[in-house]
Every structure is written in structure tokens, then in C-alpha cells.
N, C-alpha and C positions, 0 to 999 in steps of 0.2 A: 753271955750267952745272947742270940738275938730273941727278943720279946717275941712271943706271936703276933704275926702282922695283922692288920685290919683285911678287908675284902673292899673293893673298890668298884664304882662304876663309875665311869664319867663318859663326858660327851667329848670326843677325841677332835674334832675338827679336820677340816680339809688341810691340805699343804699350805694352803695361807695362813693358818694358825699362828704360824712364827712370825707372822708381820701384824699382827693384831697388836692394839695396844695395851691391851688388857688381860685378856687370857693368860699370855704365857706367866706372866706374874702372878696369876692366880694357881695356875699348875706348880710352879716354883714353889710359893710360899705353903702349897700343901704339902707336896712333899718333903719339904725341911721340917714336917711335922712327924715323920715318917722314920722308924728307925730304919736303915737300909737294911733289907730282906738278903736271905740267902741266894735267894731268885726269884724271878717272874714269871708267872705263868698270863699269858694274855690269852682275851678271848675274842676277838675282832669281829667286827658284823660284817667284814669283807672276804671272810672266808667261811663257806659255807662246803661242805664234804662229807659224806656218809660212806663208810663208819667214819667214826671218830680218828683223827688224824692230827698227830704231832707235825711241827716244823722242825727243821735239820738239827740234830743235835753231835752229829759225828766230825761235823767240819765247818768253817765260817761259808757262807753263802751271800750271794749279793743282796740287799734290800729287793722287795717287790714294790716297783714303782705303777701302782694300779689304778693308775688314772693317768687322762688325756687333755690335751688342750690348755696346760700350764705353762707358764716363762721358764726355760732351760732349767734356772738355779734349783727349782722345786727337784728335777731328777738329780742333781749332785747332791742331795743331802746323804749324810753316811751314819751310820750305829753300830758298830762293831762291837757290839757286846758280845761277851764271852756263850758260847754255846753251853747246853744244860744237858749233859748225858744223864746224869743222876736224877733230875727231875722229869727228865722222860721216860726213866724206867720205874720211878715211883706213880707217872702216869698210868703207864701202862697197868701195872699190879694193882692198883684201884680201879680202874676201868676194866679190867678182866682181859686186856689186850686191846692196840689202837692199831691204826695203821700208821709206818712212820715215812713222810716224804723231804729223802733229804737234799731233794733241791728247791725247796720252798723256804725262801726267805722272810724276814717279818713283813708285813705290810703296812700300808699306813694307816691303817687303825691302831697299828703297834706301834711304830716306831716315830709316827709325829706326835704322841703325849709323852712319851720315852724321852725323847730327845730336850723337850722341857724339864722332865720331873727326875732324869736321871742321865744327865746331860755329861757324866764322865764315861757311861757306857761302860761300867766295871761290875753292873749284876749279872748275871747268867739270866738270858732269857728263852724262854720258849714258848710257841704258839700253838693255840688248840681249836681246832676247826668247831664250828656249829653242826652237828650231824642233823637236823632240826630246827624250826623255829617254833616249834609248840612247847608253849612255856612249861608246861608240869614235867616234860622229859627232860628240858634244861635245867629245871630246880631239880631233879633226880641226879642228875650227871654234877651239878655242883654239891650237892650232898655226898657224892661218894668220894670227892675231890678234896672236901674240906680236912683231912687231916694232913693235906699239905701245909695246912697253917701252922701243925703242931714242928714241922720241918725247916719251920722259918721263910715257909714260900708266900709272897704277895698274890694274889691272885684280883685279875684286874679285868671286868668287862668292860667294853670297851665300844660305844656305841653312842647315840644322841637321843637326848628326851622326848624329842619331837623332830621329825626327820621327813619332809615335803618338799624336794628341791624346786616346784612350784613358785616357793616362795622365796627363793634364794635370785637375790638381784645385786650384783657386783657393784652398780652404778649408786645403790641407795646406802645411806649411813649403815655400817655393821649394826649398831646400837639404835635402830630406827623401829619404832611400836609395833610388836609381834602381831600377826593375824590373830583374831580373834580363838579359832580353832588350836592355835599352837600356843597362847595363853591358859586356854581352858584345860587344856591337856596336863598342862605343867601343872596347874594349881590341886589338880587332882592329884596325879603321881606325887606331888608333896605333901599331899595329906594323907594318901594312903601310907606312904612309908613313913611318916612321923605317927600314926596311928598302929602301926606295926599288922597293916589289915594285909596279910599276905593272899586270903582267899581271894580279895578283890583283884590285889596284883595281878592273880594269875588267872582270872577272870575278866581282863583290862578288855578285851573286846567288846565285851559286851555293857560293861559297867562303866568305864571310862569315855567322858563327854568327847565327841569328836574324835574317836579313835581310829577309824579310818582315814580321816583327814590328816591328822598329826601325823598318821605311818599307813601312807596308802600301799606299801608294802613292809612287814615288822624286823627285819633284819637288823636295823639298829637300835631295836628297843628288846630284844632278843638275848643279847648278853648279860643284861639285867638279872634275868633268871637263874645263870649259872652262879652269877656272884648270890643271889638270895638263897640259893642252896645252901652253897658254902658256907654261908653267916649264920642260916637258919638250924645248921645241924643241930644246936643244942636247945632247939625247942622255942627260943625267941629271937627278936631282931631287934639291935637297936642300931640306929643310923643317925647321922649328921649328915643334912646336907651342906656341902663345903662350897660349893659354886653353883651360881643361880643366874638368871639373865639371859638374855636373848642376841644372838648371832645370826644375823642376814634372816631373822624370822624362824630361826630354831632355836629351841630350849638348849641353851649348856647345861642344866642343871645337872651337879655331878654329887653321889651319895659315897659318904665312907660309913662301913658297915661293920661292927664289931659282934 
């Protein structure tokens, strides 16, 4: 019987993640510590839709290459994971009804990390939209989805611990020193998670240093709250910072929650 999976929040990287000399290995090493789940529910920064919507589950559809200006080979990546109709039904039941978009494939916030973590593409995957960016509402969504873990589902929030694209300079070394606002926010987030300070995390906009600089718009931080809710359903929050460091100034810190 599959063990109850943890909950993840990972910094997913852009399509060039596959070319990074370090990061793919970190994701692969991480996934090697996780027993293969029965299914995966991805919540990506790159899909905002209300009411809550799930991706295609009735049949295979192409990946969503939701980026532009990259070399052609990034648009040739495939990830033909099985669809997850049973998971879609469970999500619908737990959330009291969701919209289904049978034309929606996995976006790069979902498939880019999955290619590294589950390269065999043999685990059914479903993607869930962000219906809002409000931390407390997303936390509540996560709490409602927590029973999926008892069915063997791995819930993954996929964003970026800091995300200000003004810092992104592809001509600089990927591991160049991070801007001060990025490192300050990263340090605060690591401490808040380690101390299980859920109130501070929910109130990050006023409590975190450089919050509006680290996240000019908060869609890459928002998936964390779905993960927090799913992991906090028992009243406590144990976490492990599995990946840290910076990539072109952006914090790639990622957590495993139990």
C-alpha cells in the first residue's frame, strides 16, 4: 500500500531548468526520497482561473507551452503522463464542484519539474487552477484537499520563493549573488516555515521584508498556501527545506511538508 505522501512546494524554474548544471539533480534526488504516489495534483503559478478548474482528465491533450522567445527545443519537450479521472472526481467531491477544462494541458509550471522528478511519466497527473491569490482562501482550498493524501495523491504547489523578473539576466552566471531583497525574503520565509509560523506566512504582505519587491505580483508565492493548507490540516506544520540557493537572483527554495 502506498504510504501517505508529503506535500511539496517547489520553485519550478523556467524551461531552461533542464540546462542548469545543478538544479535538475536536486529535483531528481528529492523525488528519489518520495515513494511513488498513486497520482499527482499540481497547482501552478501559471494558471489562474475562477471558479476553480481542473485540467483535462478524459483524454490526452498537448502540453501548454505558455512562454515565448525560447529556442525551439523547449517547445519540443513532451510529458505524456496518464490522465487522472479518478483524482478529478475526488477533487470535485472535496471542493463541492469544480469546472473542468478538457482542452487544458499541463503548463510549464507543472511539467518542467515533473520531467525532472518523475521522468517516466507513469503517474497520473491533474492540474488545479488558482481561483484567487488571497493566501487565506488558498489555505482553505488546501485544507479541503488534504484527504487526497490518504488516497496516495502527492499535492505539489509550484511557484518561486522569490520572483522578480527584473533580476533575471541570462547573460550573468545563474548562481551570481542574489539581490538583497531576494535574499532577505528568502531568509524570512525559511525562518517562518521552520518555526511553523502560519500566521506570519498568511500575513506575508505586511510581515515579510521586501515582500512587494520579491513578489511584484504574488502568483508565484500563492501556490504555497494550497500546500500549507493541505499539510496543516492536522493542526501542525512540519517542514524541511529541501532545496535552497538562487537562480538568476530568484530564490529556488523548496519545501517538503508533512
